[in-house]
C-alpha positions in Angstrom: 9.5 1.2 4.4 10.4 -1.7 2.3 11.1 0.5 -0.8 11.8 3.9 -1.9 10.8 4.8 -5.6 11.3 7.7 -7.7 9.7 8.7 -11.3 12.4 8.9 -14.1 13.3 12.3 -13.7 14.0 12.0 -9.9 11.7 14.8 -8.8 9.0 12.7 -7.2 9.7 10.0 -4.6 7.5 7.6 -2.7 7.9 5.4 0.3 6.3 2.1 -0.3 5.1 -0.4 2.4 4.7 -3.9 1.1 2.5 -6.4 2.7 2.3 -10.0 1.5 0.0 -12.9 2.2 1.7 -16.3 1.2 -2.0 -17.3 0.0 -4.9 -15.2 -1.2 -6.1 -13.8 2.1 -8.8 -11.5 3.3 -6.7 -9.3 5.0 -3.2 -7.9 5.8 -1.3 -7.2 9.0 -0.4 -3.8 9.9 1.9 -2.2 12.1 0.5 -0.4 15.4 1.6 2.9 14.2 -0.8 2.6 10.7 -3.1 5.6 11.7 -0.2 8.2 12.3 2.0 7.0 9.1 0.2 9.2 6.7 1.7 11.0 3.8 0.6 11.7 0.1 4.1 10.0 -0.5 3.4 6.9 1.5 1.8 4.0 -0.4 0.8 0.7 0.7 1.1 -2.3 -1.8 -0.9 -5.2 -0.7 0.0 -8.6 -2.6 -1.7 -11.9 -2.3 0.5 -14.6 -3.7 -1.5 -17.2 -5.5 0.9 -20.1 -6.2 1.4 -20.4 -10.0 -1.0 -17.6 -10.7 -0.5 -14.0 -11.0 -0.5 -12.4 -7.6 -3.3 -9.9 -6.7 -2.0 -6.1 -6.1 -3.6 -3.6 -4.3 -2.0 0.0 -4.5 -3.4 1.9 -1.6 -2.9 5.5 -0.5 -1.8 5.5 3.4 -4.6 8.2 4.1 -7.1 5.2 3.1 -5.2 2.6 5.2 -5.5 4.8 8.3 -9.2 5.5 7.6 -10.2 1.9 6.8 -7.7 -0.1 8.9 -8.9 -2.0 11.9 -7.6 -3.1 15.4 -9.0 -5.7 17.4 -9.6 -5.3 21.3 -7.0 -6.6 23.4 -6.8 -10.2 23.9 -6.4 -12.1 26.8 -2.6 -12.2 26.2 -2.6 -8.6 25.9 -2.0 -8.5 22.2 -3.8 -6.2 19.6 -4.0 -7.0 15.9 -4.0 -4.4 13.2 -5.5 -5.0 10.0 -6.2 -3.8 6.6 -9.3 -5.9 4.8 -9.5 -7.0 1.4 -13.0 -5.6 1.0 -11.9 -2.2 1.5 -8.9 -2.5 -1.0 -11.0 -3.6 -3.8 -11.3 -0.3 -5.3 -7.6 0.1 -5.4 -6.8 -3.3 -7.3 -4.0 -2.6 -9.7 -4.5 1.1 -9.0 -0.9 1.9 -10.0 -1.9 5.4 -11.0 -1.9 6.6 -7.2 1.8 7.2 -8.0 0.6 9.8 -10.2 0.8 10.4 -14.1 4.0 11.2 -15.5 3.5 14.5 -17.4 6.3 15.2 -20.1 6.9 18.2 -22.3 8.1 17.3 -25.8 11.6 18.1 -26.5 12.5 18.6 -22.7 14.6 15.7 -21.7 14.3 16.7 -18.2 10.5 16.1 -18.0 
């Protein structure tokens, strides 16, 4: 994982896998284990850098990546590419809510 994150009360944690394209691209490369690496606490953040403009962020649960990721047939070199494509990510643009909504109880500093 690239990052570990927690809520403010340290009660919930997430593993975050960040995949970045230097320019606005149509896909991001994945590890070969993307179909097995599934957990409700594993989130992918796909980033398209866009020069001086604000980057595009897609915040995607790992189950969605496992379901919609694609692998190429073996090439003549024997290599296989694994990727997640932008059209599959569109519904997750800036969807930071996949980390859950923090619930607090008024008057309780631990919540």
